[in-house]
PAZA-938104 format. One record per residue (C-alpha): residue number from 1; chain; x, y, z. Coordinates in steps of 0.25 Angstrom, whole numbers, always signed. Layout:
N
<node NUM, "A", <X, Y, Z>>
...
This chain:
451
<node 1, "A", <-71, -90, +33>>
<node 2, "A", <-84, -82, +37>>
<node 3, "A", <-91, -70, +41>>
<node 4, "A", <-99, -67, +53>>
<node 5, "A", <-110, -72, +49>>
<node 6, "A", <-106, -86, +51>>
<node 7, "A", <-93, -83, +60>>
<node 8, "A", <-93, -96, +71>>
<node 9, "A", <-87, -88, +82>>
<node 10, "A", <-86, -102, +88>>
<node 11, "A", <-75, -106, +80>>
<node 12, "A", <-66, -94, +78>>
<node 13, "A", <-57, -88, +86>>
<node 14, "A", <-52, -75, +91>>
<node 15, "A", <-39, -70, +82>>
<node 16, "A", <-27, -70, +91>>
<node 17, "A", <-19, -58, +94>>
<node 18, "A", <-14, -48, +105>>
<node 19, "A", <-23, -47, +117>>
<node 20, "A", <-22, -31, +118>>
<node 21, "A", <-26, -20, +129>>
<node 22, "A", <-40, -16, +133>>
<node 23, "A", <-47, -5, +126>>
<node 24, "A", <-33, -2, +117>>
<node 25, "A", <-32, -17, +111>>
<node 26, "A", <-19, -21, +104>>
<node 27, "A", <-15, -5, +102>>
<node 28, "A", <-2, -8, +109>>
<node 29, "A", <+1, -22, +100>>
<node 30, "A", <+2, -16, +88>>
<node 31, "A", <+10, -2, +90>>
<node 32, "A", <+23, -1, +81>>
<node 33, "A", <+24, -5, +67>>
<node 34, "A", <+11, -13, +61>>
<node 35, "A", <+20, -22, +54>>
<node 36, "A", <+28, -29, +66>>
<node 37, "A", <+16, -28, +75>>
<node 38, "A", <+7, -36, +64>>
<node 39, "A", <+20, -45, +62>>
<node 40, "A", <+20, -47, +76>>
<node 41, "A", <+5, -50, +78>>
<node 42, "A", <+5, -60, +67>>
<node 43, "A", <+17, -67, +72>>
<node 44, "A", <+12, -69, +85>>
<node 45, "A", <-3, -70, +84>>
<node 46, "A", <-4, -77, +69>>
<node 47, "A", <-10, -71, +55>>
<node 48, "A", <-25, -66, +61>>
<node 49, "A", <-22, -57, +73>>
<node 50, "A", <-32, -48, +81>>
<node 51, "A", <-28, -35, +88>>
<node 52, "A", <-37, -23, +94>>
<node 53, "A", <-34, -9, +93>>
<node 54, "A", <-45, -2, +104>>
<node 55, "A", <-59, -8, +99>>
<node 56, "A", <-53, -12, +85>>
<node 57, "A", <-51, -26, +82>>
<node 58, "A", <-41, -30, +70>>
<node 59, "A", <-36, -42, +64>>
<node 60, "A", <-23, -43, +57>>
<node 61, "A", <-22, -55, +47>>
<node 62, "A", <-10, -61, +41>>
<node 63, "A", <-12, -74, +33>>
<node 64, "A", <-18, -72, +19>>
<node 65, "A", <-30, -81, +20>>
<node 66, "A", <-35, -70, +30>>
<node 67, "A", <-32, -59, +21>>
<node 68, "A", <-40, -67, +10>>
<node 69, "A", <-51, -69, +19>>
<node 70, "A", <-51, -51, +22>>
<node 71, "A", <-46, -48, +6>>
<node 72, "A", <-54, -57, -1>>
<node 73, "A", <-61, -69, +4>>
<node 74, "A", <-70, -60, +13>>
<node 75, "A", <-67, -47, +9>>
<node 76, "A", <-81, -42, +11>>
<node 77, "A", <-79, -44, +25>>
<node 78, "A", <-67, -34, +26>>
<node 79, "A", <-68, -19, +22>>
<node 80, "A", <-58, -11, +20>>
<node 81, "A", <-62, +0, +30>>
<node 82, "A", <-53, -2, +43>>
<node 83, "A", <-46, +7, +51>>
<node 84, "A", <-33, +10, +40>>
<node 85, "A", <-45, +13, +28>>
<node 86, "A", <-51, +22, +39>>
<node 87, "A", <-39, +29, +40>>
<node 88, "A", <-33, +29, +27>>
<node 89, "A", <-48, +35, +23>>
<node 90, "A", <-43, +47, +31>>
<node 91, "A", <-33, +51, +18>>
<node 92, "A", <-38, +42, +7>>
<node 93, "A", <-53, +45, +9>>
<node 94, "A", <-64, +34, +3>>
<node 95, "A", <-55, +31, -8>>
<node 96, "A", <-52, +15, -15>>
<node 97, "A", <-41, +14, -2>>
<node 98, "A", <-51, +15, +9>>
<node 99, "A", <-65, +13, +0>>
<node 100, "A", <-74, +1, +3>>
<node 101, "A", <-87, -6, -4>>
<node 102, "A", <-91, +0, -16>>
<node 103, "A", <-86, +13, -16>>
<node 104, "A", <-72, +5, -16>>
<node 105, "A", <-75, -4, -27>>
<node 106, "A", <-80, +7, -36>>
<node 107, "A", <-66, +15, -33>>
<node 108, "A", <-58, +3, -35>>
<node 109, "A", <-64, +1, -48>>
<node 110, "A", <-63, +15, -52>>
<node 111, "A", <-47, +14, -48>>
<node 112, "A", <-45, -1, -53>>
<node 113, "A", <-43, +0, -68>>
<node 114, "A", <-32, +9, -67>>
<node 115, "A", <-24, -1, -59>>
<node 116, "A", <-25, -12, -69>>
<node 117, "A", <-12, -17, -74>>
<node 118, "A", <-14, -15, -88>>
<node 119, "A", <-17, +1, -83>>
<node 120, "A", <-6, +2, -74>>
<node 121, "A", <+4, +0, -85>>
<node 122, "A", <+3, +13, -91>>
<node 123, "A", <+8, +19, -78>>
<node 124, "A", <+22, +13, -81>>
<node 125, "A", <+26, +27, -86>>
<node 126, "A", <+23, +34, -75>>
<node 127, "A", <+30, +26, -66>>
<node 128, "A", <+43, +27, -74>>
<node 129, "A", <+43, +42, -76>>
<node 130, "A", <+42, +42, -60>>
<node 131, "A", <+53, +33, -60>>
<node 132, "A", <+61, +39, -69>>
<node 133, "A", <+59, +53, -61>>
<node 134, "A", <+63, +46, -47>>
<node 135, "A", <+76, +40, -54>>
<node 136, "A", <+78, +55, -59>>
<node 137, "A", <+77, +61, -45>>
<node 138, "A", <+85, +50, -39>>
<node 139, "A", <+97, +53, -48>>
<node 140, "A", <+97, +68, -42>>
<node 141, "A", <+97, +62, -29>>
<node 142, "A", <+109, +62, -18>>
<node 143, "A", <+109, +52, -8>>
<node 144, "A", <+98, +42, -3>>
<node 145, "A", <+83, +42, -8>>
<node 146, "A", <+71, +38, +1>>
<node 147, "A", <+65, +27, -8>>
<node 148, "A", <+52, +26, +1>>
<node 149, "A", <+50, +42, -4>>
<node 150, "A", <+54, +38, -17>>
<node 151, "A", <+44, +28, -21>>
<node 152, "A", <+33, +37, -14>>
<node 153, "A", <+35, +48, -24>>
<node 154, "A", <+37, +39, -36>>
<node 155, "A", <+25, +32, -34>>
<node 156, "A", <+16, +43, -30>>
<node 157, "A", <+21, +51, -43>>
<node 158, "A", <+16, +38, -50>>
<node 159, "A", <+3, +37, -45>>
<node 160, "A", <+1, +52, -48>>
<node 161, "A", <+5, +52, -62>>
<node 162, "A", <-1, +37, -65>>
<node 163, "A", <-15, +38, -59>>
<node 164, "A", <-17, +54, -58>>
<node 165, "A", <-8, +59, -69>>
<node 166, "A", <-2, +69, -57>>
<node 167, "A", <+12, +73, -57>>
<node 168, "A", <+13, +72, -40>>
<node 169, "A", <+26, +78, -39>>
<node 170, "A", <+23, +90, -32>>
<node 171, "A", <+15, +83, -22>>
<node 172, "A", <+23, +70, -19>>
<node 173, "A", <+31, +76, -6>>
<node 174, "A", <+17, +80, +0>>
<node 175, "A", <+10, +67, -2>>
<node 176, "A", <+22, +59, +2>>
<node 177, "A", <+22, +67, +16>>
<node 178, "A", <+5, +68, +17>>
<node 179, "A", <+4, +53, +14>>
<node 180, "A", <+14, +49, +23>>
<node 181, "A", <+8, +58, +35>>
<node 182, "A", <-6, +55, +32>>
<node 183, "A", <-4, +40, +30>>
<node 184, "A", <+5, +40, +43>>
<node 185, "A", <-7, +46, +50>>
<node 186, "A", <-17, +36, +45>>
<node 187, "A", <-8, +24, +49>>
<node 188, "A", <-7, +29, +65>>
<node 189, "A", <-23, +31, +63>>
<node 190, "A", <-25, +16, +59>>
<node 191, "A", <-18, +10, +71>>
<node 192, "A", <-19, +22, +80>>
<node 193, "A", <-28, +31, +86>>
<node 194, "A", <-36, +39, +74>>
<node 195, "A", <-42, +52, +79>>
<node 196, "A", <-52, +56, +69>>
<node 197, "A", <-45, +67, +60>>
<node 198, "A", <-54, +79, +66>>
<node 199, "A", <-45, +76, +79>>
<node 200, "A", <-34, +85, +77>>
<node 201, "A", <-22, +76, +81>>
<node 202, "A", <-7, +79, +74>>
<node 203, "A", <-8, +67, +66>>
<node 204, "A", <-23, +71, +61>>
<node 205, "A", <-19, +85, +58>>
<node 206, "A", <-7, +82, +49>>
<node 207, "A", <-15, +70, +43>>
<node 208, "A", <-27, +80, +39>>
<node 209, "A", <-15, +90, +34>>
<node 210, "A", <-8, +78, +24>>
<node 211, "A", <-20, +73, +20>>
<node 212, "A", <-25, +87, +15>>
<node 213, "A", <-11, +88, +7>>
<node 214, "A", <-16, +78, +0>>
<node 215, "A", <-29, +79, -3>>
<node 216, "A", <-25, +93, -8>>
<node 217, "A", <-15, +86, -17>>
<node 218, "A", <-26, +77, -24>>
<node 219, "A", <-36, +89, -24>>
<node 220, "A", <-26, +95, -33>>
<node 221, "A", <-24, +85, -42>>
<node 222, "A", <-39, +83, -43>>
<node 223, "A", <-42, +97, -45>>
<node 224, "A", <-32, +97, -57>>
<node 225, "A", <-37, +85, -63>>
<node 226, "A", <-51, +90, -63>>
<node 227, "A", <-48, +103, -68>>
<node 228, "A", <-41, +99, -79>>
<node 229, "A", <-51, +95, -91>>
<node 230, "A", <-41, +91, -100>>
<node 231, "A", <-36, +81, -91>>
<node 232, "A", <-38, +66, -98>>
<node 233, "A", <-28, +56, -93>>
<node 234, "A", <-37, +47, -88>>
<node 235, "A", <-30, +42, -75>>
<node 236, "A", <-36, +38, -63>>
<node 237, "A", <-38, +51, -58>>
<node 238, "A", <-46, +53, -71>>
<node 239, "A", <-55, +40, -68>>
<node 240, "A", <-56, +44, -54>>
<node 241, "A", <-62, +59, -57>>
<node 242, "A", <-72, +53, -67>>
<node 243, "A", <-76, +44, -57>>
<node 244, "A", <-79, +54, -47>>
<node 245, "A", <-86, +63, -56>>
<node 246, "A", <-95, +53, -61>>
<node 247, "A", <-99, +45, -48>>
<node 248, "A", <-104, +49, -35>>
<node 249, "A", <-95, +39, -27>>
<node 250, "A", <-82, +46, -31>>
<node 251, "A", <-85, +59, -27>>
<node 252, "A", <-72, +71, -26>>
<node 253, "A", <-67, +67, -12>>
<node 254, "A", <-66, +50, -16>>
<node 255, "A", <-57, +56, -29>>
<node 256, "A", <-47, +64, -20>>
<node 257, "A", <-47, +54, -10>>
<node 258, "A", <-44, +42, -21>>
<node 259, "A", <-33, +51, -27>>
<node 260, "A", <-26, +52, -11>>
<node 261, "A", <-27, +36, -12>>
<node 262, "A", <-21, +35, -26>>
<node 263, "A", <-9, +42, -21>>
<node 264, "A", <-8, +36, -9>>
<node 265, "A", <-10, +20, -12>>
<node 266, "A", <-4, +23, -26>>
<node 267, "A", <+8, +27, -22>>
<node 268, "A", <+11, +23, -7>>
<node 269, "A", <+11, +7, -8>>
<node 270, "A", <+20, +7, -19>>
<node 271, "A", <+31, +18, -15>>
<node 272, "A", <+32, +8, -3>>
<node 273, "A", <+32, -5, -11>>
<node 274, "A", <+43, +1, -19>>
<node 275, "A", <+52, +7, -7>>
<node 276, "A", <+51, -8, -1>>
<node 277, "A", <+57, -13, -15>>
<node 278, "A", <+67, -3, -15>>
<node 279, "A", <+71, -6, +0>>
<node 280, "A", <+71, -21, -2>>
<node 281, "A", <+79, -21, -13>>
<node 282, "A", <+90, -12, -7>>
<node 283, "A", <+90, -22, +3>>
<node 284, "A", <+93, -34, -8>>
<node 285, "A", <+102, -31, -18>>
<node 286, "A", <+101, -45, -24>>
<node 287, "A", <+85, -44, -27>>
<node 288, "A", <+88, -29, -32>>
<node 289, "A", <+98, -32, -42>>
<node 290, "A", <+88, -45, -48>>
<node 291, "A", <+77, -34, -49>>
<node 292, "A", <+87, -24, -56>>
<node 293, "A", <+92, -36, -65>>
<node 294, "A", <+77, -39, -69>>
<node 295, "A", <+72, -25, -71>>
<node 296, "A", <+85, -23, -81>>
<node 297, "A", <+81, -37, -88>>
<node 298, "A", <+67, -31, -92>>
<node 299, "A", <+69, -16, -92>>
<node 300, "A", <+79, -7, -96>>
<node 301, "A", <+74, +7, -93>>
<node 302, "A", <+61, +11, -94>>
<node 303, "A", <+48, +0, -91>>
<node 304, "A", <+44, +1, -103>>
<node 305, "A", <+33, -9, -103>>
<node 306, "A", <+27, -13, -91>>
<node 307, "A", <+23, -27, -96>>
<node 308, "A", <+38, -29, -93>>
<node 309, "A", <+37, -27, -79>>
<node 310, "A", <+31, -41, -78>>
<node 311, "A", <+45, -46, -79>>
<node 312, "A", <+50, -41, -67>>
<node 313, "A", <+45, -53, -60>>
<node 314, "A", <+58, -52, -48>>
<node 315, "A", <+56, -38, -47>>
<node 316, "A", <+41, -39, -44>>
<node 317, "A", <+44, -50, -35>>
<node 318, "A", <+52, -40, -28>>
<node 319, "A", <+41, -31, -26>>
<node 320, "A", <+32, -40, -19>>
<node 321, "A", <+41, -45, -10>>
<node 322, "A", <+42, -31, -8>>
<node 323, "A", <+29, -29, -4>>
<node 324, "A", <+27, -41, +2>>
<node 325, "A", <+37, -38, +12>>
<node 326, "A", <+31, -23, +14>>
<node 327, "A", <+19, -22, +8>>
<node 328, "A", <+14, -8, +6>>
<node 329, "A", <+1, -10, +12>>
<node 330, "A", <+4, -20, +23>>
<node 331, "A", <-8, -22, +28>>
<node 332, "A", <-24, -22, +24>>
<node 333, "A", <-36, -18, +33>>
<node 334, "A", <-51, -23, +32>>
<node 335, "A", <-62, -23, +42>>
<node 336, "A", <-69, -34, +44>>
<node 337, "A", <-85, -32, +42>>
<node 338, "A", <-91, -45, +49>>
<node 339, "A", <-84, -55, +57>>
<node 340, "A", <-76, -64, +51>>
<node 341, "A", <-67, -77, +53>>
<node 342, "A", <-51, -78, +48>>
<node 343, "A", <-43, -90, +50>>
<node 344, "A", <-53, -95, +61>>
<node 345, "A", <-52, -81, +70>>
<node 346, "A", <-64, -71, +70>>
<node 347, "A", <-63, -56, +64>>
<node 348, "A", <-72, -48, +70>>
<node 349, "A", <-83, -39, +64>>
<node 350, "A", <-77, -25, +63>>
<node 351, "A", <-62, -30, +64>>
<node 352, "A", <-51, -24, +56>>
<node 353, "A", <-41, -34, +50>>
<node 354, "A", <-27, -31, +44>>
<node 355, "A", <-22, -41, +34>>
<node 356, "A", <-7, -40, +37>>
<node 357, "A", <-1, -38, +24>>
<node 358, "A", <+13, -37, +30>>
<node 359, "A", <+14, -48, +39>>
<node 360, "A", <+6, -56, +29>>
<node 361, "A", <+18, -54, +18>>
<node 362, "A", <+28, -58, +28>>
<node 363, "A", <+19, -71, +34>>
<node 364, "A", <+30, -82, +35>>
<node 365, "A", <+19, -93, +31>>
<node 366, "A", <+18, -87, +16>>
<node 367, "A", <+32, -80, +16>>
<node 368, "A", <+43, -87, +16>>
<node 369, "A", <+55, -78, +24>>
<node 370, "A", <+43, -67, +23>>
<node 371, "A", <+53, -56, +28>>
<node 372, "A", <+63, -58, +17>>
<node 373, "A", <+64, -51, +4>>
<node 374, "A", <+63, -62, -6>>
<node 375, "A", <+56, -58, -20>>
<node 376, "A", <+56, -72, -24>>
<node 377, "A", <+46, -76, -15>>
<node 378, "A", <+38, -70, -26>>
<node 379, "A", <+42, -80, -39>>
<node 380, "A", <+29, -84, -36>>
<node 381, "A", <+18, -72, -31>>
<node 382, "A", <+8, -85, -29>>
<node 383, "A", <+17, -89, -18>>
<node 384, "A", <+12, -75, -11>>
<node 385, "A", <-2, -80, -10>>
<node 386, "A", <-11, -71, -2>>
<node 387, "A", <+1, -68, +8>>
<node 388, "A", <+4, -57, -2>>
<node 389, "A", <-6, -45, -3>>
<node 390, "A", <+3, -33, -4>>
<node 391, "A", <-8, -27, -13>>
<node 392, "A", <-19, -33, -4>>
<node 393, "A", <-29, -43, -10>>
<node 394, "A", <-43, -42, -15>>
<node 395, "A", <-53, -32, -20>>
<node 396, "A", <-44, -22, -13>>
<node 397, "A", <-31, -26, -18>>
<node 398, "A", <-23, -14, -22>>
<node 399, "A", <-27, -8, -34>>
<node 400, "A", <-14, -2, -37>>
<node 401, "A", <-5, -15, -37>>
<node 402, "A", <-3, -17, -52>>
<node 403, "A", <+0, -1, -52>>
<node 404, "A", <+10, -2, -39>>
<node 405, "A", <+18, -15, -46>>
<node 406, "A", <+18, -10, -59>>
<node 407, "A", <+24, +3, -52>>
<node 408, "A", <+33, -4, -42>>
<node 409, "A", <+40, -11, -55>>
<node 410, "A", <+41, +0, -63>>
<node 411, "A", <+49, +8, -53>>
<node 412, "A", <+60, -4, -50>>
<node 413, "A", <+62, -4, -63>>
<node 414, "A", <+65, +9, -66>>
<node 415, "A", <+72, +12, -54>>
<node 416, "A", <+79, -2, -53>>
<node 417, "A", <+85, +2, -66>>
<node 418, "A", <+91, +15, -62>>
<node 419, "A", <+97, +13, -47>>
<node 420, "A", <+97, +3, -36>>
<node 421, "A", <+91, +9, -22>>
<node 422, "A", <+100, +5, -9>>
<node 423, "A", <+97, +8, +4>>
<node 424, "A", <+105, +19, +10>>
<node 425, "A", <+104, +15, +24>>
<node 426, "A", <+103, +0, +31>>
<node 427, "A", <+91, +4, +38>>
<node 428, "A", <+79, -6, +37>>
<node 429, "A", <+66, -1, +30>>
<node 430, "A", <+56, -1, +39>>
<node 431, "A", <+41, -4, +34>>
<node 432, "A", <+31, +6, +40>>
<node 433, "A", <+17, +2, +40>>
<node 434, "A", <+6, +13, +38>>
<node 435, "A", <-3, +13, +27>>
<node 436, "A", <+5, +6, +19>>
<node 437, "A", <+20, +0, +21>>
<node 438, "A", <+30, +13, +20>>
<node 439, "A", <+45, +12, +24>>
<node 440, "A", <+47, +19, +36>>
<node 441, "A", <+56, +31, +36>>
<node 442, "A", <+64, +36, +22>>
<node 443, "A", <+71, +23, +14>>
<node 444, "A", <+84, +29, +9>>
<node 445, "A", <+90, +22, -3>>
<node 446, "A", <+103, +25, -11>>
<node 447, "A", <+102, +24, -27>>
<node 448, "A", <+112, +19, -34>>
<node 449, "A", <+111, +20, -49>>
<node 450, "A", <+112, +10, -58>>
<node 451, "A", <+115, +19, -71>>
């Protein structure tokens, strides 16, 4: 590997890819579902593919060695300030999710202690309470339920009570609707024409309206907290308020944006992961039975000790396999600050790279029967090597990884003891790539009570 100071341009080649058209480049080649687009590009051109959208140069990479180069060994050359970050910043501001450099480092250091393994254990009672509430709600429901919507509501409440000590029940529907509309609009801007928000297109106007709804909800939360002098929960929000009041780099806008980011990143990805777990278990009743049997061996009712979750080895394998097939973050984007070389091909300065996690997780060189649901492949996690990165890799690895895994396992323990979830129809669930990997349309399931 080398950088722009010592690239030998006589030895490296231009990366392969579709030719494209004058002016617009490969705009026509990437129409449709991006999962299919990237799958076909890598099948046709290999593990490093280049394409152009108008004047913008892109590379899609589909090999663990290339991902390691971008995220670890030459990470200083690849900045998280590409088109997707620029668009997400319209909603989440200059928060941990979109920031770079020293500012990002300070924010990461401030937030990371909350998500250590020893710290997230204290949140188990919140997950338990919300799971119990969901069960009681389902018992009063006739007919099928939308499991994706249910998981969104549950994880949203968990984030609210765990990290900002707020019961967000009264805002659930509004946030769910505003987030869905906003994220859809931002995703369209990433791969399409992104008019400035000052131009009153229908999409821009609707996005600004929904963003205002989200900001209003968060502003109300902050106002209540700041006006309550007796509040002493020492939760994550308290830590952020303290930092904002004592450090010049943290202002009130950052505080609001960081809470918006917590509500977005903290519940969206876990809800998507759980939705795919339920879908796959419903499709594979033999696997579901093994998960149920394992849970019954170690739990009879509440999760009294989170340490016992480590005994759920097969259940964990199911979770890992679900997010291999359907990674909630399906691609990682970086910008090349300087020219580089990757696998004998030139990476142009100023270009944008996609680490195609979805296709990497299905790469036939690293995964046998890659499109099949086989939890047993994770009997030995080391077998996955660098070809498995549902939480990212390197310094910017997902901050909430421990929180998400513990939350998902506790939800599975509670719900599996009470009921089975069966698909209400024979429709195949279709993954819809956006800012995260959601289920397209509703995922309707029937509830069969065990007791």
